[in-house]
C-alpha positions in Angstrom: 0.0 0.0 0.0 1.5 3.4 -1.1 0.6 5.8 1.6 2.4 8.7 -0.1 3.3 10.3 3.3 6.7 11.8 3.7 8.4 12.4 7.0 9.6 16.0 7.1 11.3 16.1 10.5 10.8 17.5 14.0 9.3 21.0 14.4 8.3 23.3 17.2 4.7 24.1 16.3 2.8 26.8 18.2 0.0 25.4 20.2 -2.6 27.6 18.3 -1.6 25.8 15.1 -2.4 22.3 16.4 -5.7 21.0 15.0 -7.3 17.8 16.3 -10.4 17.6 14.2 -8.9 14.8 12.0 -7.7 12.9 15.1 -11.2 12.9 16.6 -12.8 11.7 13.3 -10.5 8.7 13.2 -10.7 7.5 16.8 -8.8 9.8 19.2 -10.5 10.0 22.6 -12.8 13.0 23.2 -11.7 15.8 25.5 -11.7 14.8 29.1 -11.1 17.5 31.8 -9.9 14.9 34.3 -7.1 13.8 32.0 -6.2 17.5 31.4 -6.0 18.2 35.2 -3.8 15.1 35.7 -1.4 16.3 33.0 -1.3 19.8 34.4 -0.2 18.4 37.8 2.5 16.4 36.1 3.6 19.4 34.1 3.8 21.5 37.2 5.8 18.9 39.1 8.2 17.7 36.3 7.7 19.9 33.3 6.3 19.0 29.9 9.3 17.0 28.6 8.5 17.9 25.0 11.9 16.6 23.9 11.2 13.0 24.8 10.1 11.0 21.8 7.1 9.3 23.4 5.7 12.8 24.1 5.9 14.0 20.6 2.8 14.8 18.6 2.4 13.2 15.2 0.9 15.5 12.6 0.1 15.7 8.9 0.4 18.8 6.7 -0.4 19.7 3.1 2.6 19.2 0.7 2.2 22.7 -0.6 2.5 24.3 2.9 5.8 22.4 3.7 7.4 23.9 0.6 7.2 27.4 2.3 9.9 26.3 4.7 12.6 25.8 2.0 13.9 29.3 2.6 14.1 28.9 6.4 17.2 28.0 8.3 17.1 25.0 10.6 16.1 24.6 13.4 12.7 26.1 12.7 11.5 27.3 16.1 8.4 29.2 15.0 6.7 28.0 11.8 3.5 30.0 11.8 3.8 30.2 8.0 2.6 26.6 7.8 -0.7 27.4 9.5 -2.7 24.6 11.0 -1.4 21.0 11.1 -3.6 18.0 11.4 -2.6 16.2 14.6 -3.2 12.5 15.1 -2.5 12.3 18.8 -1.7 14.5 21.9 -5.0 16.4 22.2 -4.8 16.4 26.1 -1.1 17.3 26.1 -1.7 20.3 24.0 -4.8 21.3 25.9 -3.0 21.1 29.3 0.0 22.9 27.8 -2.2 25.9 26.9 -2.5 26.6 30.6 1.0 25.6 31.7 3.2 27.3 29.0 3.6 31.0 28.8 4.7 33.6 26.3 7.1 32.5 23.6 7.2 29.0 25.1 3.8 28.0 23.9 4.8 25.3 21.4 5.1 21.5 21.2 7.5 19.1 19.5 5.8 17.7 16.4 6.8 14.9 14.1 5.6 16.2 10.8 4.5 14.2 7.7 3.3 15.7 4.4 0.8 14.5 1.9 -1.8 15.6 -0.6 -4.4 18.1 0.6 -7.3 15.8 -0.2 -5.9 12.9 1.8 -5.3 15.1 4.8 -8.7 16.8 4.9 -11.2 14.1 4.0 -11.7 11.0 6.2 -13.6 9.4 3.3 -10.6 9.9 1.0 -8.4 8.5 3.7 -10.5 5.4 3.9 -10.5 4.9 0.1 -6.7 5.2 -0.1 -6.1 3.0 2.9 -4.7 6.0 4.8 -7.2 5.7 7.6 -5.7 2.4 8.7 -2.3 3.9 9.0 -3.6 7.0 10.9 -5.7 4.8 13.2 -2.6 2.7 14.1 -0.7 5.9 15.0 -3.6 7.2 17.1 -3.9 3.8 18.9 -0.1 3.6 19.6 0.4 7.2 20.7 -2.9 8.4 22.0 -2.2 7.3 25.6 -1.3 10.4 27.6 1.1 8.3 29.7 3.3 5.4 28.8 1.8 1.9 28.3 2.6 -0.6 31.0 4.3 -3.9 30.0 1.0 -5.6 30.7 -0.9 -3.3 28.3 1.7 -3.9 25.6 1.7 -7.7 25.9 -2.1 -7.7 25.8 -2.0 -5.7 22.6 0.6 -8.1 21.1 -1.4 -11.2 21.9 -4.6 -9.7 20.7 -3.1 -8.8 17.3 -1.4 -12.2 17.0 -4.7 -14.0 17.7 -6.2 -12.0 14.8 -3.3 -12.9 12.5 -2.1 -9.3 12.3 1.6 -9.9 12.9 2.8 -6.6 11.6 0.8 -4.7 14.2 1.9 -7.2 16.9 5.6 -6.6 15.9 5.2 -2.8 16.2 4.0 -3.2 19.8 6.8 -5.6 20.6 9.2 -2.7 20.1 7.9 -1.2 23.4 9.2 -4.1 25.5 12.8 -4.0 26.9 15.0 -7.1 26.6 14.1 -8.3 30.1 10.4 -7.9 29.6 10.5 -9.7 26.3 12.5 -12.5 27.8 10.0 -13.0 30.7 7.1 -13.0 28.3 8.7 -15.6 25.9 9.5 -17.8 28.9 5.9 -17.5 30.0 4.6 -18.6 26.6 6.7 -21.8 26.8 5.1 -22.8 30.0 2.0 -25.1 30.1 -0.2 -22.3 31.4 1.2 -19.9 28.8 0.4 -22.2 25.9 -3.2 -22.7 27.2 -3.7 -19.0 27.7 -2.4 -18.3 24.2 -4.9 -20.8 22.8 -7.8 -19.3 24.8 -6.9 -15.8 23.7 -8.7 -16.3 20.4 -12.1 -16.2 22.3 -13.4 -12.7 21.9 -13.6 -10.8 25.2 -12.2 -13.7 27.2 -9.6 -11.6 29.0 -11.1 -8.1 28.7 -10.2 -6.0 31.8 -7.8 -8.7 33.2 -4.4 -7.6 34.4 -1.6 -10.2 34.2 1.7 -10.3 35.9 3.7 -12.4 33.5 6.7 -13.4 35.6 4.4 -14.7 38.4 2.0 -16.4 35.9 4.9 -18.5 34.5 5.3 -20.2 37.9 1.6 -20.7 38.7 0.0 -24.1 38.7 -3.6 -24.0 37.5 -5.1 -27.5 37.3 -8.6 -26.1 36.8 -7.5 -24.3 33.6 -5.6 -27.4 32.4 -8.7 -29.6 33.0 -10.9 -27.1 31.3 -8.6 -27.0 28.3 -8.5 -30.8 28.1 -12.3 -31.0 28.1 -12.5 -28.3 25.5 -10.2 -30.2 23.1 -12.3 -33.4 23.5 -15.7 -31.7 22.7 
């Protein structure tokens, strides 16, 4: 699939130029004042940490607009000439930053991609071109206003693997460090791990369940084993 999106680099985009209408149309969570207040408390305690990659905002911009930057010198601190950019994530970060940041400091670090104007404006066009899938993946991966826990990541991996969507599963694997990935692989080799992996294909079976993978690997669950044996014989 040719998405025709070009990565243009990192930019400091003024907060007033961050537009979230496209993000909301393709699955970003709605505004929530509780999340905003939580982020404000974190910003007041530890700062915004806009330079950290996991806090960057992903955004799309019309190809024509990006050409206006050719005569600018890097790094581009204020790029008002671009106008609005279509953000795919980070709505609550930007919303909280509007209260926290003052004066000339009212900007956020944005990973900017460019594409055709039609593809960036029209969700219907995005769907026809397959771009909505790509954007939805980015929204899902980066819409969390805090980092995903190892448990959340592993649940995502197993869910996508059970659906046969290995590419998406591999993207989530990148979030595990070496130790976490080793613990998870050891768990899958255990009897309980193999049973759990087989049962994962049942829709909604483990919704809302939190797993602690290192401890699960050492568990003995005869009830689950008996249930699985009966299931196989049906």
